[in-house]
N, C-alpha and C positions, 0 to 999 in steps of 0.2 A: 590137652586135647589133641595137640599137633600127633603126638604119638600115637594116641588111639585111633585117630583117623588114619595114619600110616599102617598101623597094624591091621585095621579093618581091611585097607586095600591090600595088604600082603596077603591076608587070609583068603580074600576073594580070588586072587590070582592063582594061589595054590588050590583053591576049590574047583575052579573052572565052572562047570553047569551046576555044581551042587549047590543046595538051598542053604541058607544061613539058619543058625540055631534059632530056635522059637524067641530067646530072649532078645535077640537082635532085631526083632521086627519093630517098626516104628510105631509110636501110638496112633491111634486113628485120628485122621484129620491134620497129622503132622505135616508142616510145610505147606499148607494150603492156606492161601490168601483169601480174604472176603472179596466179595464181589467178583467171583470166578465165572468166566464164561464156558467152563466145562472142558477147555482144552488143556491138555498137558503143557506144562510150561516149565522151563528153567529160567530163574532170575539171579543176577548176580547179587551179592552182598558186599563182597570185598575180596582182595587178593593182594598178594605180596607185589609191590608195585616195581620192584628192582631186586634182581638176585645177585649174589656175591660174584665178583670177577673171577676169583680163584677156584670157586666150586667147593672147596674143602669146608665140609659140613654144612653146605648151604642147602636151603629147603625153599620150596615154593608153595604157598597156600593158598587154596581157593574155597571160599565160602559162597555159598549159593542156597537156594530156596528151589522146592519142586513144587508144582502146584497140580492137582488132579492126575497124579501118576496112576496107571494101572497096577493091581497087586503085584505082578511079576515084572516090572518094570527094572530094566537095566542102564547103567551108565557106560559109555564109551569114551575114553579119552584118547585124542589123536593128536600129536605134536607134528607140526611142519617146519621144513627148513627155515633158516633166517631169510627174511624178506627185505632187511635193511640194505644189504648188499647188492640187491636187485633194483632199489630204488622206490620211489614213493609209488608210482604208478602200480607196481606189482603189490605193494604193501596195500593200497586200497582196494585191489581185486581180492585179496586174501580176507578181507573183512567178511564177505559173503561165504557161506558153506560151499557154493557152486565153484568158486574161485579159488579153492585151496589148493587143488593138485593133489597129488601122492603124499601120504605122511611119511615121516622118517620114523616115527616110533607110535605104538599103539598099546594102549592098556585097557583091558577089558574084552568083552562086555562084563561088568560086574554087577551084582544084585544091588539095586537101590537101598536095599534094607541093611547092607553091610556099613552103610554110613548113616547111623540113625541121626534124627533131628534133634536139637536142642528145644529148650521152652519155647523159642521165637521161631521153630521151624526151620532153623539154619542148619545145614549140613556142611562139612568141612573135609575136604580132600587136601592131603599134604604129600608132596613129592620130593624126594631126594635130588639135588642137582649136582653134577660132576662135570668137569671139563675133560678129564683124561679117560673115563670109562663110563659103561652104561650102568647105571644103577638097577637093582631089580624093580623096585617102584619108584621110578623116577626117570629123568631124562639126562643125556649128556649134550651139553651145550659147550661144543668144542671152542667157540670163539664169541667175543661180544656180539650183539646183534638183537633183533625182533623176531621171536619165534610163534607163529600162530598156533593157538592151542583150541581145539573144537572139542567141546563137551556136547554129547547127543544123548538124549534120553530115550531109551528104545523100549519097544514093547516087546518083552520076553528077551532071551538072549539072541535069538537070530531073527528078531521080526524087524519092521520098519522104524526108522528114526522118527520120533513124534515130535522132537523138538530139538535144535541145535544151537548152541551159544558159542560164539567165537570170541576169544580174548587173546592176549599175547604174553609171553614171558619175555622180560627185557634183561638181557645180560648186560652188565656193565663191564666196560674196558678194564683191561688191568692196570692197576694205579701207577705201578712201577714204570717209569718212562714215559708217562703219560703227560704231556704239557700241553696238550689241546685245551683251548679256553671253554669252560662251559657253555651250553647252548641256553641263551636268555630266553625268557617265556614271559610275555605280558599278558595277564588276564586282565580284560576289561569287562567289568560287570555293571550293567545298568540296574537301578531300582526305580520301578517305573508302574505306574497305574493309570488308566484312563482317567480323565479329569473329574473329579469327585465333587467339587464345589457347584453347586446348582444355581438356578436363577432365583429360587425363593430363599436363598442364602442357608439351606441346609446342605450338610456334607454326606454323601452317598458314596462310601468306600465298601465295595462288595467283601463279603466275608472270606470269600476263597482267596480274593486279592490281599486282603489283609493277613491271612493265615500265611500266605506265600511268601510275602515281605519279612513277616516274622521269622520263618523257617530260613530264609537267605540271612537274616541278621545273625541267627544262631549259628549258622554254618561258619559265618566269617569270626563270629565270638569264639567258635570251638577250635580255630587255627589260626591264631594271631600273628604266628611267625611267617605266614605265608603272605608277601607283597601281592596286593590286588589294586587295580585302578579302579575306583568307584566312581559311578557317573549317577548319581541320585537326581531324579526329577524333583525341583523344589515344591511344586505344586503337591507332589505325592507325599513329602515329609509334612506339609502343611495339613493334608487330609487325614494322615495317621494321628497326629497330634490332635486334630480337632473331632475325630471320631472315637476317641477313647483309647488309642493305641499309644499313648505318650511313654508307656514303658518300653514299647519297641523302638521308637526313636531314640530314648536314652540308652538304650542297648546298642543301638547303631552308632551312637557318637562314640562309645567306648570302643567299639570294635574297628571303627574308622581310623583310630589312633595309629599313626605310624604309616600309615597306607595314602596313595595319591587320591585326592579328592577333585575331579575335573568338575569345574563349573559350567553353567549354561543358561540358556532362557528359563524364564519362570515356568513356562509350559512348552511342549514340543512344538517348534515352530517350523513353518515352511520358509526358511531363512531366504532362499532365494527369490521368491515372491514378494517377501517384505522389502528386500533392497531393491528389486525391480520397481516396487511401487513409489520409489522416489522420496515421498514425504512421510514415510514410517521410519526415518533413521532415529529421531529422538526416542520413538517408542521402543525401537530396538534397543537403544542403550538402556532405556528405562527396564525392559526385560530382563537384560543381562545383569543389571545392577540389582534388581529385586531377586533374581535367581541367586545371586552371589551373597546377597545379605540373608536371604532365608536358610541357605547352607551354614552360613556362618552362625545364624541364632540358633539352630536346632544341634549342629554338629560341633560347636564350640571352637571353630577354627576356620579360617578363610579358605576358599576352593581355588584351586589352580585355575586362572584364566588364560594362561599361555597355551594350554593344550585344547584341541578341538578334534571332536569325533565326527568325521564326514559323513553325512548320508546323502542320498540322492538329490535332495533340494538344497545342497550347498552349491550353488552355481560358481563360477569363477568371479562373478562381480560381487557375490555374497561373501567369499573367502577373502576377497580384497578387502572389503569392509571391516571383515572380523580381523584381519590382519592390522588394520588401522586401529583396532581396538585392542590391540595387545597379543593376540594369537601368533605364535611362533613355531608351533610344530602341530602336526595333525596325523590322524589315523585314518587311512583311506580303505574303504571295501575293495577288496580285489575285484570285485564285479565291477568297479567304476574305472579300472584302469585298463588300458589297452593291452593286448598281449604283447610280451616281448619276444623278440626274434633274434636270431644269430646264435652261434655256437657256444657263447658266453653265457647263455641263459638256457641250458640244457637240464638245470634241476630248479627247484621252487626258489624263488628270490626270498632271501631270509636277511636282506640287509637293508639299511635305510638308503633313502635317495633324496632328491629335491622335486618338489612339485610346482609345476609352471601354471599359475591360475590364468595366463593369457596377457596379464597386464602387470606391470609393477614387479616388485621383487618376488623371487620363489622362496617357498616355505620348506622347511625340513619336513621329511614325511616318512612313514612305515606304511606297509600293507596289512590289513586285517586279513589273514588267511582264509580263503573261502573253504577249503576242505576240511579244516580244523571246525569251524562253524558247522559244517554240514553233517559232522558226526553226530549232532544233536538228533539228526534224523535217521540215523543208523538202524534203530530199533526203538520199541517202545520202553526198553530197559535203560533208563538214564545213568544207573550206575555203571552198567556195561558200557555204553556210550562214553562215560568219562575215561575209562580205561583205554578205549580206542583211541582218543586224544592223546593219551599219555604215550602211548605205542607209536602213534604218529609224530609226536614231538622226539622221540628217539630215533625214528628214521631220519628226520631232518636233520638231527644234532650228528649223526654218522655219515651223512652223504658228503660233506666237505669239511673233515677235520682240519684244525689249524687256522681257521680262519672265524674273527669273533663275529657271530651271527646271531640271530633272534628271530622269534615269530610272534605274533599278536592274534590272539583269540578275542574278538568282541562278540559278546553275545547279542544277540537282538532282543530288543525290550521287550518284545511279546513272546519270547521263549527264554525263560530262566529257570528251569527246574531245580528246586532245592537238593534233590537227590544227586543230581549232575555236579552241581557246585560243591557240596559236601564231600562227595567222593573224590573229585578232583583236587581240592585243597588237601583232604586227608593224605591222599598219595604223595604230593608234593611236600607234605609235612613230615613223612615218616623218616626216621633217622637212616642215614645211610648205612650199609653192612660194614662191619668193623674194618675189612680189608679193603675197603674202597678208597683209603688214603684220605679220606674226607673231599674229595674231587666229585662234585655231582656230574652227572651227564647233562641233566636240565637244572637250570637256576632261574628259578621264579623272580621276577622283577617287576617294578611299575613302568609304566610307559616312560617317564623320565629316565628311569634306569636302563630301558631298552636303547634309547638315543645314545646314552652314555657308553654302553657296552658294545653295541653292534657297530661293526665297520661299514661305511658308506660303500655302495656298489659303484664300480666304474662303468663307464657309458657302454664298454662292451663286455660288461660282465667281470672284468679283472679287478685288480686291487687298486685302491687310490692311495698314493704315497704323499704325504704332506709335504708342502713347499715344492711343488712342481713334481707330482708324480707321473707315471706313466699314462695314466687315463684320467680324463676329467670325471667328475661325479655324474653319475646317472641322473638325468632329468625326464620327468614323465608328466605327461598330460593326464587329464582324466575326464570323465564323462558325468554329466549332471542331467536332470531332468529340465526342461524348459520351464520357466516361471509362468505361473498361472495369474490370471486378473483377479484381483481381490475387490474388483467393482467399488462399490460407494464405502466400503468397509472404513478405508483410511480417512475418509472425512466424517463417517459417523463416529468413529473412534476420537477423533479430535473433538468434536462436539461433547462427545460423553464425558473426555477427560476434563474439558472445561467446566463441566456440571460438578464432578468430582472436586476439582481444584476449588471452586467457589464454595462448595459445603465444607471443605476442610478449612477454608478461611473463616467460616463461622464459628468453628469451635476453639475453645479456649485451649491453651498448651496441654493441659492434663487431659483433654478429651479428644486428643487427636485420633486416638484409636477408633473412635465411632466411624471414622472414614474408611477404615481398612477393608471391610466386606465390600465396599463399592469399588475401591482400587482392584481388589481381587477379581470382581467380576470382570472388569476390563481386562486384566490380565489373562486370565483364562479363555476370554473371548477369542484370542489369537491362536488356541491350538489348532494344529493342522489337520485333527480329525473332525473339526465342525465344517459344516457346510454353511453357505450365506446366510440362511435363516437361524441357525443356530448361534452364530457370531452376533446377528443383529439382536436375538432374544436376550443375550447377556448385557448387551449395552443398553437395551430398553429398560431392562429390569433395575439396572444401576441409576439410570435416570429418573424412572418413575419413582424409586425410594426416595431419591433426593428432594424430588418435588414434593412428597409426602412430608418430610422433614421441614422443608421450606415454608409449607402452608402452616405450619405451627405457630410461625413468627407473624404477626399482622400489626397494621396500623388502623385501628378503628376509626370512625367519624368522630372529628374533634369539635366540642362546642365552641361557640363564639367566645372570643377572647378579647376583653376590653383593657386598655392601657390609658392610665390617666397621669401618667409621667413620661418625661422625655426618654428614660431609660427603664427597662423592665424586662421580664421574663416571659416567655411563652411556654405555658405548661402543656406537654405532649404525653398522651397515654399511650404505651406500647404494649401489645400482649405477647407473652412468649408461653405456648402451651407445651413446650417441650420441657421433659424432666431434667435438663441441664441448661446452664448458662450458654448463651451464643453471644459472639461478636458481631456487630453490624455496623454498617456505614450510614448514617442519618444525614440527609441532604434536605436544606430548605431554599426554596426559590420565591423571591420576593422583589419588587421595584423599589418599595418606598420605607423599607425597614434596612437599617444597617446591621450586619451581623459581626461584632467584634472578635469573635473566636473563629471565624471563617465560615464557608458555606457548608462544609462536611465536617462531620464530628464522628470519631469512632466510639461507640458506646457497648458496653457490656450489659445485656439483659438477663436478669435472673428469672427463674421460672415464676410464672404469674404475670400480673399487671406491673408495668414499669411506669414511673412518672420521670420524665425528662424535661428539665427546665432550661430553656434555650435563650441566652441573653440576646436582647436585641436594643437598638437606638432607634427612636421614632425620627423620621425625616418630615413628616407632615401629619395633619389630624386628618379624621375620616375613617372610612373603610378602606382596608388594605387586604387584598387578596394574597394568600401564602399557600405554596404547594410543598407538603413534606413527602420524601420518598426514603425508603429504608431499602438497602441493599446488603449483599455479603460484603464482607471486608474487602474482597478484592474487586468489587464493584461489578461482577460478572453475573450475579443472580439478583433479581429483583424480588423483594419480598412483600412489599406493598407500597401503596401512595394514597394520599388524601389531600384534599383541598379544603382549607377553611379560611375565615374572615378574622381579621384582627381590626377592631375599631380604636381610635385613638382620639382621647379628648384632652390630650396634653398640647401645650404651645411650646414650642422650642424656643432656646435662647434667641435665635435669629429672628423667629416670628415676633416675639415681643418686643424686640428692638424695632422692627419694622412697624409693628403697630404704634408704639410710642411715637415713632417719627411722623407716621401718618397723622396722629392724632394733634401733635404739634403742628404739623403742615396746616390742618383744619384749623385750629385756634388761630393761627397767623393770619390764615386768608380771611377769616371771618372778622378778625379785628380790623384788619386793612379795610376790607369792605365795609364795616359799620362807620370808621372814621370817614372814610370816602364819600359815603351816602351823606352824612351830617355836613360835610363842608359844601356840596352841592347845594343843598337845602338852603344855606345862609346865603350863597350867592345868587339866587334867582330874584330879576327886577321886578318893580311892581305891575309894570305893563305886561309882564309875562303871564301867559295864561294861568301859570301856577299861582298867580299872587290873588286871584279870587276866592272867596271862601266857598264852601260849600253851597251857599243859597245863591250864588252867582253877583253878590254884590262886592263892590270894590273894598279893598281892605283899607283902613284908614291910612292916610299918608302920615309918615312919620314928621314929628314936629321939628321945627328949624329954630335954632337960637342964633340971634344976631348978636 
């Protein structure tokens, strides 16, 4: 195909304005994509990422599609001088057709039909590359560098340009004698979707977002040799698994092997506001722990918790809190760093430095390059934009040879085009030309690899020599948004957390998973995209569902209980309408019953009606009031309470002894009283009023014996 395309170009140059043979006409509709807006467009498919440093037998291949071209469309190829030697600003200007200036070589206009489209609508143009002479169909690249190439679709041979695509040809340095270290490139890729777990416990992951995440995963899997730093949102992985896309998660686990996996909170938090709230410290720890556990569960290995990707909500206080939790190095967006001044910083900073959070120890840092990120917005052709990034990296690599340096491209979570990612990874994975000596100009690394490879910058832009160098390490401050008030959210979250904890304590060890959906509602409530009402809705939903579950366990009204012995058991009926067993704390309150096994008892309630026999010891007979309360096992959630009466007809051992003693006392008293009364009766005199009988006559005098 390369030779055919080159021959077609060669024939076109020779024909000039002459038309192509009829057989060379493209099939109707070839190269036209669906959803066209009717404007003629050029779209990148792929290109040779790097060309040989020697130029011997080297070629540059450009593959592209043409949409809605007129019948007499022509192509014009214009190569411009190297921009790497002029610096990055010149390169960025040259990414726009109006900033290119005068070309050094023009090929065409050539009839579009001379490059027939294949089945996919792709056309291929191949150019010879030489360092010593100008090829007939190709370009002379006398030295290493970045050469902008403008491809224009023209209406007719001399008509106006209908569309222009600007890419670059990157020529590698000569390998012989090149001892410059490769330029390290860390690609940070977030895998994120808006919160998918709803208050009604449904998972709503939009199909377009699921397709995007699947496409990104496939791109990673297709280029396993390219180091990438992955930053998956844990809630997003749960959403994929819960919405029927478990295959994507499994595929991602394979694709993540050997790549850096940066951990974070379960959802995207406004970390600065959380830290400023003061009492959310334990919840922040819970978010980080749950995030790490979720990544480990889905991806099969622990996440790196020593690296943090700074965003505008990462205030200095938040960074200090994260540092206390193990963060050792950070990636800071260039937008959040104050501009560097001085002659030592006349080129883009591509070395590491130290970040001063304002209090406490400094943190090792590297800058997420703004211009690299902005290439995503160069055009609506993300494959072309990816090659702009590659060319920009080559410019950075060539502007300070000899110094170990590197750059970071951190994609924003809201913009991760799969075409961009696939094209960039594919270019980095392309084998080097044979005469490159195996020395890459750009070496993809993880963020950890960047910190290991790139040299720290000196305070004046110079080099830092270990053990007392000429300059101390560059220290930079950074900017962050002022924390916002979270209102009553911390208090409401704490109350909801207590409810979830109480419900979890109700569950037996094998049923703990039943509380997970409510924990998840609390976790996602912290997402920074939510307003106060949305946060409260998630908390209320969790508490309401827990209350529903709690109402399934009840203490119905108990009948009168009669005890006829000193020791006995009180039968209690407890109703569990849940379809699973629960653990609860049963408490009895009474003044006249002893509870040998204690006032509180942890009981397991099976589904249905449960009879609990509580052993008691009677202190006294009669009617005894008893209050029974059922709570969650941790005591924080009341499930029910009831009051009933225990009637005791039993006499205790002490009561029996007292009764016998009282009886004996009465017997002794009556006996003594009876004897005393008889004695008094015998001692009464005849003249006493008591000596007359009932008729009033004197009683007979006793006889006297002489």
